[in-house]
C-alpha positions as a printed Julia matrix, in Angstrom:
437×3 Matrix{Float64}:
 -46.56  -285.05  -75.77
 -43.97  -287.79  -76.11
 -43.08  -289.58  -72.86
 -40.46  -292.32  -72.9
 -40.86  -295.73  -71.28
 -38.65  -294.51  -68.45
 -40.85  -291.44  -68.01
 -43.97  -293.55  -67.74
 -42.29  -295.81  -65.19
 -41.08  -292.86  -63.16
 -44.5   -291.24  -63.3
 -45.82  -294.2   -61.3
 -43.38  -293.54  -58.47
 -43.69  -290.95  -55.75
 -41.86  -287.7   -56.39
 -39.27  -288.45  -53.72
 -38.51  -291.75  -55.45
 -38.27  -289.98  -58.8
 -35.6   -287.69  -57.38
 -33.61  -290.66  -56.18
 -34.19  -293.3   -58.85
 -34.91  -291.51  -62.12
 -32.12  -288.99  -62.26
 -29.37  -290.58  -64.29
 -30.71  -292.85  -67.02
 -31.65  -292.39  -70.64
 -31.45  -294.32  -73.83
 -28.28  -294.18  -75.94
 -24.62  -293.44  -75.21
 -23.29  -289.92  -74.82
 -20.21  -288.79  -76.73
 -19.7   -285.7   -74.56
 -16.3   -285.55  -72.9
 -15.11  -283.06  -70.27
 -14.0   -280.35  -70.32
 -15.53  -279.75  -73.74
 -14.73  -276.49  -75.52
 -15.07  -272.79  -74.81
 -18.28  -272.75  -76.88
 -19.62  -276.01  -75.43
 -18.2   -276.77  -71.97
 -18.86  -280.26  -70.61
 -18.84  -281.27  -66.95
 -16.82  -284.21  -65.67
 -18.58  -286.89  -63.59
 -17.09  -285.43  -60.42
 -18.26  -281.94  -61.35
 -21.71  -283.18  -62.34
 -22.15  -284.69  -58.88
 -22.67  -281.13  -57.6
 -25.67  -280.6   -59.86
 -28.55  -282.84  -58.82
 -32.2   -282.2   -58.02
 -31.44  -282.65  -54.33
 -28.78  -279.92  -54.39
 -30.87  -277.45  -56.4
 -33.94  -277.85  -54.22
 -31.98  -277.59  -50.98
 -30.81  -274.09  -51.92
 -33.02  -271.06  -51.4
 -36.44  -270.76  -49.9
 -36.58  -268.06  -47.25
 -32.9   -267.17  -47.64
 -30.09  -267.25  -50.17
 -28.31  -270.26  -48.74
 -28.47  -274.03  -48.44
 -31.3   -275.17  -46.19
 -30.28  -278.0   -43.81
 -33.5   -279.93  -44.43
 -33.86  -279.04  -48.1
 -37.14  -279.48  -49.96
 -38.46  -282.8   -51.21
 -41.42  -282.17  -53.52
 -44.49  -284.12  -52.46
 -47.24  -284.29  -55.05
 -50.62  -284.37  -53.36
 -52.93  -287.01  -54.85
 -56.16  -285.62  -56.29
 -57.9   -288.86  -57.3
 -60.28  -288.96  -54.32
 -60.28  -285.27  -53.42
 -63.64  -283.82  -52.43
 -63.9   -280.05  -52.85
 -66.6   -277.4   -53.04
 -64.52  -275.45  -55.53
 -65.4   -276.97  -58.89
 -65.03  -275.03  -62.14
 -66.92  -275.98  -65.28
 -68.08  -274.43  -68.52
 -71.74  -274.76  -67.45
 -72.94  -273.87  -63.97
 -74.42  -276.83  -62.11
 -73.25  -279.47  -64.57
 -71.11  -282.16  -62.91
 -70.99  -280.12  -59.74
 -69.63  -276.92  -61.28
 -70.12  -274.04  -58.88
 -68.06  -271.56  -60.92
 -67.47  -270.9   -64.6
 -64.25  -268.95  -64.01
 -61.07  -270.23  -62.35
 -60.47  -266.79  -60.83
 -63.94  -266.76  -59.28
 -63.24  -270.11  -57.65
 -59.92  -268.87  -56.26
 -61.47  -265.76  -54.73
 -64.28  -267.84  -53.24
 -61.78  -270.29  -51.75
 -59.76  -267.46  -50.21
 -62.86  -266.03  -48.54
 -63.32  -269.38  -46.79
 -59.65  -270.08  -46.02
 -56.99  -267.39  -46.17
 -54.14  -269.51  -44.76
 -53.32  -272.97  -43.47
 -54.25  -276.25  -45.14
 -54.12  -276.84  -48.88
 -57.07  -275.77  -51.03
 -58.06  -277.92  -54.0
 -59.74  -276.39  -57.05
 -61.12  -278.93  -59.49
 -61.41  -277.9   -63.14
 -63.69  -279.86  -65.46
 -62.78  -280.36  -69.14
 -63.18  -277.22  -71.23
 -61.48  -274.02  -72.34
 -61.42  -271.12  -69.87
 -60.49  -267.7   -71.19
 -59.26  -265.17  -68.65
 -56.27  -264.54  -66.43
 -55.83  -266.38  -63.13
 -54.04  -264.58  -60.27
 -53.18  -266.13  -56.89
 -52.08  -263.54  -54.3
 -49.22  -263.64  -51.83
 -50.14  -265.15  -48.48
 -52.75  -267.49  -49.88
 -52.77  -271.05  -48.52
 -51.17  -273.71  -50.7
 -53.42  -274.18  -53.73
 -53.76  -277.09  -56.13
 -55.39  -276.49  -59.5
 -56.09  -279.82  -61.18
 -57.79  -280.8   -64.4
 -60.08  -283.82  -64.5
 -59.67  -284.76  -68.17
 -57.95  -287.86  -69.46
 -54.95  -285.74  -70.55
 -53.71  -282.19  -69.89
 -55.13  -280.93  -73.2
 -58.69  -281.46  -71.95
 -58.47  -278.45  -69.62
 -57.15  -275.24  -71.17
 -56.67  -271.9   -69.4
 -55.88  -269.18  -71.93
 -55.4   -265.44  -72.31
 -53.6   -263.43  -74.97
 -51.47  -260.47  -73.84
 -48.01  -259.2   -74.78
 -45.54  -256.95  -73.01
 -46.05  -253.99  -75.35
 -49.73  -253.42  -74.55
 -50.65  -250.26  -72.65
 -52.07  -250.3   -69.13
 -55.4   -249.24  -70.65
 -55.47  -252.27  -72.97
 -54.46  -254.48  -70.05
 -57.34  -253.15  -67.93
 -59.86  -253.62  -70.71
 -58.68  -257.17  -71.43
 -58.62  -258.52  -67.87
 -61.67  -256.77  -66.4
 -64.23  -257.95  -68.94
 -66.01  -260.31  -66.54
 -65.42  -258.46  -63.29
 -63.05  -261.01  -61.7
 -60.66  -258.28  -60.53
 -62.46  -255.81  -58.27
 -61.44  -253.89  -55.13
 -61.77  -256.05  -52.05
 -60.73  -259.26  -53.75
 -57.45  -260.77  -52.57
 -55.82  -260.64  -56.01
 -56.91  -257.08  -56.72
 -53.51  -255.63  -55.81
 -51.8   -257.74  -58.5
 -54.17  -256.54  -61.19
 -54.08  -252.94  -59.95
 -50.27  -252.82  -59.92
 -50.16  -253.66  -63.63
 -53.23  -251.61  -64.53
 -51.97  -248.35  -62.99
 -48.38  -248.33  -64.16
 -47.0   -244.99  -65.28
 -44.99  -246.56  -68.1
 -46.28  -246.79  -71.66
 -46.37  -250.6   -71.59
 -47.1   -253.21  -68.92
 -43.99  -255.37  -69.47
 -43.58  -259.13  -69.68
 -44.43  -259.94  -66.06
 -47.96  -258.59  -66.38
 -48.8   -260.68  -69.44
 -49.07  -264.01  -67.61
 -52.2   -266.06  -68.15
 -51.67  -267.68  -64.73
 -49.7   -265.7   -62.14
 -49.09  -266.88  -58.59
 -47.32  -264.93  -55.87
 -48.19  -267.58  -53.31
 -45.96  -270.45  -52.2
 -46.94  -274.09  -52.41
 -48.75  -273.85  -55.75
 -49.34  -277.19  -57.47
 -50.65  -277.53  -61.03
 -51.72  -280.91  -62.39
 -53.12  -282.29  -65.62
 -53.94  -279.07  -67.45
 -52.77  -276.68  -70.18
 -51.92  -273.0   -69.78
 -51.58  -270.94  -72.94
 -50.7   -267.39  -73.78
 -52.87  -267.38  -76.89
 -50.96  -264.54  -78.59
 -48.96  -267.28  -80.36
 -48.49  -266.61  -84.1
 -50.82  -263.62  -84.28
 -47.69  -261.44  -84.15
 -44.57  -261.23  -86.31
 -41.06  -262.5   -85.58
 -40.17  -259.44  -83.52
 -39.93  -258.95  -79.75
 -43.31  -260.02  -78.31
 -42.86  -261.27  -74.76
 -46.03  -263.11  -73.73
 -45.98  -265.27  -70.59
 -48.25  -268.29  -70.08
 -47.29  -269.07  -66.45
 -45.52  -266.87  -63.92
 -44.74  -267.87  -60.34
 -43.09  -265.75  -57.64
 -43.5   -268.04  -54.63
 -41.49  -270.93  -53.22
 -42.15  -274.7   -53.42
 -43.84  -274.61  -56.82
 -44.7   -277.94  -58.41
 -46.0   -278.76  -61.89
 -46.98  -282.27  -62.91
 -48.35  -283.37  -66.29
 -48.81  -279.78  -67.42
 -48.59  -278.25  -70.9
 -47.32  -274.65  -71.14
 -47.83  -273.18  -74.6
 -46.54  -269.85  -75.87
 -43.81  -268.32  -77.96
 -41.51  -265.77  -76.23
 -41.1   -266.12  -72.42
 -43.67  -268.91  -72.07
 -42.64  -269.83  -68.5
 -41.38  -267.39  -65.85
 -40.26  -268.96  -62.56
 -39.02  -266.04  -60.54
 -38.79  -264.39  -57.1
 -40.69  -261.14  -56.56
 -42.48  -259.3   -53.75
 -46.02  -257.93  -53.55
 -44.89  -254.74  -55.27
 -43.88  -256.76  -58.31
 -40.2   -256.08  -57.66
 -37.28  -258.55  -57.32
 -37.06  -259.93  -53.78
 -33.38  -260.15  -52.87
 -33.92  -261.7   -49.43
 -35.14  -265.11  -50.61
 -34.93  -267.43  -53.62
 -37.84  -269.41  -55.02
 -37.69  -273.12  -55.86
 -39.71  -275.06  -58.42
 -40.0   -278.66  -59.58
 -41.48  -279.48  -63.0
 -42.03  -283.12  -64.02
 -43.6   -285.07  -66.89
 -44.6   -281.89  -68.7
 -44.32  -280.07  -72.03
 -43.1   -276.49  -72.54
 -43.38  -274.94  -76.01
 -42.01  -271.68  -77.37
 -39.42  -269.99  -79.56
 -37.42  -267.21  -77.83
 -36.09  -267.44  -74.24
 -39.18  -269.39  -73.41
 -38.08  -270.54  -69.95
 -36.88  -267.6   -67.87
 -36.74  -266.42  -64.29
 -34.82  -265.97  -61.09
 -35.15  -269.2   -59.15
 -33.72  -272.63  -58.46
 -35.77  -274.84  -60.77
 -35.55  -278.54  -61.65
 -37.06  -279.9   -64.87
 -37.39  -283.69  -64.69
 -38.73  -285.64  -67.69
 -39.84  -282.48  -69.46
 -40.1   -281.96  -73.21
 -38.9   -278.55  -74.4
 -40.37  -278.1   -77.87
 -39.04  -275.24  -79.99
 -41.25  -274.08  -82.87
 -40.33  -272.22  -86.05
 -43.79  -270.88  -86.9
 -42.96  -267.2   -86.27
 -39.68  -267.37  -88.16
 -37.67  -265.74  -85.38
 -34.05  -264.91  -86.16
 -32.66  -266.9   -83.23
 -34.68  -269.42  -81.25
 -33.51  -270.26  -77.71
 -34.89  -272.2   -74.78
 -33.41  -271.37  -71.35
 -32.53  -267.89  -70.09
 -32.55  -267.74  -66.28
 -31.78  -264.5   -64.48
 -29.5   -266.09  -61.87
 -27.81  -263.63  -59.45
 -24.03  -263.67  -59.83
 -23.42  -264.95  -56.29
 -26.07  -267.71  -56.43
 -24.76  -271.19  -57.43
 -28.01  -272.67  -58.76
 -30.34  -271.61  -61.55
 -31.99  -274.2   -63.82
 -31.31  -277.95  -63.85
 -32.69  -280.07  -66.7
 -32.46  -283.82  -66.22
 -33.79  -286.84  -68.11
 -35.59  -284.56  -70.53
 -35.88  -284.01  -74.27
 -35.23  -280.98  -76.47
 -37.22  -281.24  -79.7
 -37.84  -278.98  -82.68
 -40.44  -278.89  -85.42
 -39.73  -279.55  -89.1
 -39.07  -275.88  -89.77
 -35.52  -276.37  -88.46
 -34.7   -279.26  -90.78
 -31.88  -278.39  -93.17
 -31.75  -274.79  -91.95
 -28.54  -272.92  -91.19
 -30.29  -271.07  -88.34
 -30.67  -273.79  -85.74
 -32.22  -273.32  -82.33
 -29.97  -272.87  -79.3
 -30.3   -274.4   -75.86
 -30.13  -271.05  -74.12
 -28.22  -267.92  -73.25
 -27.38  -265.67  -70.33
 -29.91  -263.1   -69.22
 -27.67  -260.12  -68.43
 -30.43  -257.94  -67.05
 -29.42  -254.33  -66.44
 -26.26  -254.62  -68.54
 -27.37  -253.22  -71.87
 -24.91  -252.64  -74.71
 -21.85  -254.4   -73.35
 -22.3   -253.3   -69.74
 -21.7   -256.68  -68.09
 -19.91  -256.26  -64.73
 -18.46  -259.51  -63.42
 -19.77  -260.29  -59.94
 -22.56  -257.69  -60.14
 -24.55  -258.41  -63.28
 -26.69  -261.58  -63.12
 -24.8   -264.54  -64.58
 -27.21  -267.27  -65.68
 -26.63  -270.79  -64.34
 -27.86  -273.86  -66.25
 -26.98  -277.56  -66.31
 -28.55  -279.88  -68.89
 -27.74  -283.47  -68.08
 -28.78  -287.03  -68.99
 -31.08  -285.69  -71.68
 -31.75  -286.05  -75.41
 -31.33  -283.17  -77.87
 -32.43  -283.39  -81.5
 -30.38  -281.95  -84.35
 -32.72  -279.04  -84.91
 -30.45  -277.42  -82.3
 -27.03  -275.96  -83.01
 -24.93  -278.81  -81.64
 -21.6   -277.08  -82.37
 -22.54  -273.79  -80.7
 -25.47  -274.62  -78.42
 -25.33  -271.44  -76.34
 -26.06  -267.94  -77.62
 -24.67  -264.52  -76.84
 -26.23  -262.91  -73.79
 -29.46  -260.95  -73.89
 -29.17  -257.22  -73.12
 -25.35  -257.01  -72.94
 -24.56  -259.03  -76.07
 -21.73  -260.7   -74.15
 -20.25  -263.47  -76.28
 -20.6   -266.91  -74.75
 -17.37  -268.13  -73.14
 -17.21  -271.36  -71.19
 -14.65  -272.08  -68.51
 -12.27  -274.61  -70.06
  -9.02  -274.86  -68.05
  -5.69  -274.74  -69.84
  -4.49  -277.57  -67.62
  -7.16  -280.25  -67.41
  -5.56  -281.62  -64.23
  -6.37  -278.4   -62.39
  -9.89  -277.99  -60.97
 -11.97  -275.2   -62.51
 -14.23  -272.79  -60.67
 -17.7   -273.61  -61.99
 -18.98  -270.28  -60.65
 -16.22  -268.04  -62.02
 -18.06  -264.81  -62.87
 -15.69  -264.14  -65.76
 -17.23  -267.04  -67.68
 -20.7   -268.2   -68.58
 -22.24  -270.87  -66.34
 -24.11  -272.86  -68.98
 -23.11  -276.51  -68.94
 -23.91  -279.92  -70.4
 -23.29  -283.42  -69.09
 -23.97  -286.89  -70.51
 -26.46  -285.77  -73.16
 -27.08  -287.59  -76.42
 -27.97  -286.12  -79.8
 -30.89  -287.61  -81.71
 -32.62  -287.07  -85.07
 -35.64  -284.76  -84.95
 -39.04  -286.32  -84.27
 -41.15  -287.16  -87.33
């Protein structure tokens, strides 16, 4: 993972300092000028002032409104943590009391089912099997002890088109999901569906419905990867449904729908009474189609989004949040990098930064003000030329709605940045760079 000098400097600061001090600087000079064009709208400095980490993380939580005290992510230090919940590839070696991350979680929840944070230490190694954290669990920190996030790998390979029977057989091999365990209801909901397939949400390698989750110094992979063709194969690496989610120095590897930061209830249905928040810093997310999705207010700070060409998909895209039409904040990307592999060099089919996720509006059924209208701001970031720099945003998923940015006819008149008749996908102060070698 490539981290700039600024990233390394910011990584040494507390998270609250990062939000204040590392939110508006990057190398190079941007040529982007407001208001941009209808296919690539650009914010003005005054407009961009509304889209900061502080604003995104103050919105949501237990309600769909601005919270007076906001949320300031506080990364809990793990350097000197002492915990009985140690996972390793060999029982008893270096203090390992469990060989499965899920076993450690269930054991921790039997000791503490609410209250203070629980720390689960994961020794270097590869751990195959899904990890589910149920609603109502205390705040949990999963942290790897390797020298880099690649030393600890949690992996599982599932895609949305598998049947409930295949899902059951895949996840129940080692008996981690049994009646009486706290996470049983999550497994059982997916395993007993009446539909032919389980759907994307049930494919997650790590799935948390609890709030306060923190992940540090590890890799989560949906190992389906290139074992499938270029078709529709949703396969989630990490899914979160709770509030106050924080990822630091984490690698998320997949292809389609790698990361899902969303808001759902214990019945695995959208929760319309609250709105989850997440903060991702100093991390890498890899994929090819809509590989960062969800219904939440999420900030990505010093994150590398790496788009791969290995499956040969027709149209690669990064961000596709499912933002409700009346909600002003979806995904904010700041001080980050968008990179591509060499498969995009010299190709007419470039990757795109994202598209709207018009869920429930199939075949042109978008209804302004009712259908979700994705909200994204990418600012102060670097984008390599493996992306379509002339038309960075794609037509909407499901509805096929053509991208249309709000560019006022009279530039002296203020524009409504949340006008439901336009897309809400914006850029500000980004620079374009050659692809990495």
